[in-house]
C-alpha positions in Angstrom: 0.0 0.0 0.0 2.8 2.4 0.9 4.7 1.6 -2.3 1.5 2.1 -4.3 0.8 5.4 -2.6 4.4 6.6 -3.2 4.3 5.5 -6.8 1.0 7.3 -7.4 2.3 10.4 -5.7 5.5 10.3 -7.6 3.8 10.0 -10.9 1.5 12.9 -10.1 4.5 15.1 -9.2 6.4 14.2 -12.4 3.3 14.9 -14.6 2.8 18.3 -12.9 6.5 19.2 -13.3 6.7 18.2 -17.0 3.5 20.0 -18.2 4.1 23.5 -19.5 1.9 26.3 -18.2 -0.5 27.6 -20.8 0.4 31.0 -22.4 -2.4 33.5 -22.2 -3.8 34.5 -25.6 -3.8 38.3 -26.1 -7.3 39.7 -26.1 -8.1 41.7 -29.3 -10.1 44.8 -28.7 -12.5 45.9 -31.4 -12.7 49.7 -31.8 -15.9 51.3 -30.7 -18.0 53.2 -33.2 -16.8 56.4 -31.6 -13.2 55.2 -32.2 -14.0 54.5 -35.8 -15.6 57.9 -36.3 -12.6 59.7 -34.8 -10.2 57.7 -36.9 -12.1 57.9 -40.3 -14.0 61.2 -39.9 -11.0 63.3 -41.1 -10.9 61.2 -44.3 -14.5 62.0 -45.2 -15.6 65.1 -47.2 -18.9 66.8 -48.0 -19.5 66.9 -51.8 -21.8 69.6 -53.3 -22.6 70.7 -56.8 -23.9 73.9 -58.2 -27.2 72.3 -59.2 -28.0 71.1 -55.7 -26.3 67.7 -55.7 -25.2 66.6 -52.2 -23.2 63.6 -51.1 -20.0 62.5 -49.4 -16.7 61.3 -50.4 -13.6 59.6 -49.0 -9.9 60.7 -49.4 -8.2 57.7 -50.8 -4.7 58.8 -51.7 -1.9 61.0 -50.5 -2.5 63.4 -53.5 -6.0 64.2 -52.1 -8.0 62.1 -54.6 -11.6 61.6 -53.4 -13.8 58.6 -54.2 -17.5 59.3 -54.4 -20.7 58.2 -56.2 -20.9 59.4 -59.8 -24.5 60.3 -59.7 -23.8 62.9 -57.0 -21.6 65.0 -59.4 -22.8 63.9 -62.9 -24.2 66.9 -64.7 -24.3 68.9 -61.5 -22.1 71.8 -62.7 -19.4 73.2 -60.3 -18.3 70.8 -57.7 -17.3 71.9 -54.2 -15.8 69.7 -51.5 -15.5 70.6 -47.8 -12.9 68.8 -45.7 -13.4 67.9 -42.1 -11.4 70.9 -40.9 -13.6 73.3 -42.8 -11.4 73.8 -45.8 -13.6 74.4 -48.8 -12.4 74.1 -52.4 -13.5 73.5 -55.9 -12.9 70.0 -57.4 -12.9 68.4 -60.8 -13.8 64.9 -61.9 -10.6 63.1 -62.8 -12.2 59.7 -63.7 -15.6 58.1 -63.8 -17.0 54.6 -63.9 -20.6 55.3 -64.8 -21.5 51.6 -64.9 -20.4 51.3 -61.3 -21.7 54.8 -60.4 -18.2 55.7 -59.1 -16.3 58.9 -59.7 -12.9 60.2 -58.5 -12.5 63.9 -57.7 -9.3 66.0 -57.7 -9.6 69.0 -55.3 -8.0 72.3 -56.2 -6.6 72.9 -52.8 -5.8 70.6 -49.9 -6.2 71.0 -46.1 -3.1 71.5 -44.0 -3.4 68.0 -42.7 -4.5 65.3 -45.2 -5.8 62.0 -43.9 -6.3 59.3 -46.5 -8.6 56.4 -45.3 -7.4 52.9 -44.8 -8.8 50.9 -47.8 -10.0 47.4 -47.5 -11.2 45.2 -44.7 -13.5 42.3 -43.8 -16.8 42.1 -45.5 -18.8 39.1 -44.3 -22.5 38.5 -43.7 -23.4 39.5 -40.2 -20.3 41.7 -39.8 -20.7 45.0 -38.1 -20.5 48.1 -40.4 -20.5 51.9 -39.9 -21.5 54.4 -42.6 -20.5 58.1 -42.6 -22.3 60.6 -44.8 -24.4 63.7 -45.2 -28.0 62.4 -45.2 -30.5 65.2 -45.8 -27.7 67.7 -45.4 -26.8 66.6 -41.9 -23.1 66.5 -42.4 -20.9 63.8 -40.9 -23.8 61.7 -39.7 -22.8 58.2 -38.4 -25.0 55.1 -38.6 -24.3 51.5 -37.8 -25.7 48.1 -38.8 -24.6 44.8 -40.2 -23.9 43.4 -43.6 -27.2 41.7 -44.7 -25.9 40.1 -47.8 -23.1 40.0 -50.4 -23.1 39.9 -54.2 -26.5 41.6 -54.3 -28.2 43.3 -57.3 -29.9 46.7 -57.2 -32.1 47.9 -60.0 -33.0 46.1 -63.2 -32.2 46.1 -66.9 -29.7 48.8 -67.9 -29.9 50.3 -64.5 -28.9 47.1 -62.7 -25.8 47.3 -60.5 -24.4 43.9 -59.4 -21.9 42.5 -56.9 -23.1 44.9 -54.2 -22.8 44.8 -50.4 -26.2 44.9 -48.8 -26.3 46.5 -45.3 -28.9 47.8 -42.9 -27.2 50.9 -41.5 -29.5 53.9 -42.2 -28.9 55.7 -45.5 -30.8 58.5 -47.1 -30.4 61.1 -49.9 -27.0 62.7 -49.2 -25.5 59.5 -47.9 -24.2 58.6 -51.4 -20.5 58.5 -51.9 -19.7 58.0 -48.2 -17.6 55.2 -47.0 -19.0 51.9 -45.6 -16.6 50.7 -42.9 -15.9 47.4 -41.2 -15.6 47.1 -37.5 -11.9 48.2 -37.6 -12.6 51.3 -39.7 -11.4 50.0 -43.0 -13.3 51.2 -46.1 -15.0 48.2 -47.5 -17.4 50.0 -49.8 -18.8 53.2 -51.3 -22.5 53.8 -50.5 -24.5 54.2 -53.7 -28.1 53.1 -53.4 -31.1 52.2 -51.2 -34.1 50.0 -51.9 -37.0 52.3 -52.5 -40.2 50.3 -52.8 -42.4 53.3 -52.1 -40.7 55.6 -54.6 -40.3 58.3 -52.0 -36.5 58.1 -51.2 -37.4 56.8 -47.7 -35.0 54.4 -46.1 -36.6 50.9 -46.1 -33.8 49.2 -44.1 -31.9 48.1 -47.2 -28.9 50.0 -48.6 -26.2 49.0 -51.0 -22.5 49.8 -51.4 -20.0 49.1 -54.2 -17.2 47.0 -52.8 -14.0 49.1 -52.5 -12.1 46.7 -54.8 -14.7 47.2 -57.5 -14.9 50.9 -56.9 -11.2 51.2 -57.5 -11.1 48.8 -60.4 -14.3 49.1 -62.4 -17.5 47.2 -63.0 -20.9 47.5 -64.6 -24.4 48.9 -63.9 -26.0 51.6 -61.7 -28.6 51.4 -59.1 -31.3 53.6 -57.5 -29.7 56.9 -56.5 -29.5 58.5 -53.1 
């Protein structure tokens, strides 16, 4: 009995001594919506046209290039952009992809501090998203939601826009051209359209964004305009 007890005790001690202690896994902290806004807000601009067009845009390069929705500026006459620090300047359209409803603007002047956004991120169904825009003229409004679907189609026939991100963060006229952001604040899309079953431009809980890779690289179609 004594030998058995000692053997068991000895084995237990040997096992304890030879088993490495687990290494704690660092906890990853997801930024809050306020954190995302503070980080990305300086990269967002207000876009206005001489004919009353209103939308948003995102600074996407060190030269100040701004990505927005083409329908915000198309045929609207003089374009003015206002940066987050209040700097207001004229802008010209440097390139368009009318089939994707995407335009790139070049501002005449730049603010003292230029903050391009971080492009790309994680787009998955159920993933949290934040949208920043100027709905109904309420500049730098922030809304949140989730990705409801991927590879969606908005519109029909010649007006169809395919390959879209569907999300449920509130969007209204003036939201177009603003960034759709993932939980870490990366730009995963450009807001371009809402589902409008009533034909009254009212948000019905379904909005669409062109994936950032497509917005930068081309595509086809155009959807209902915000």
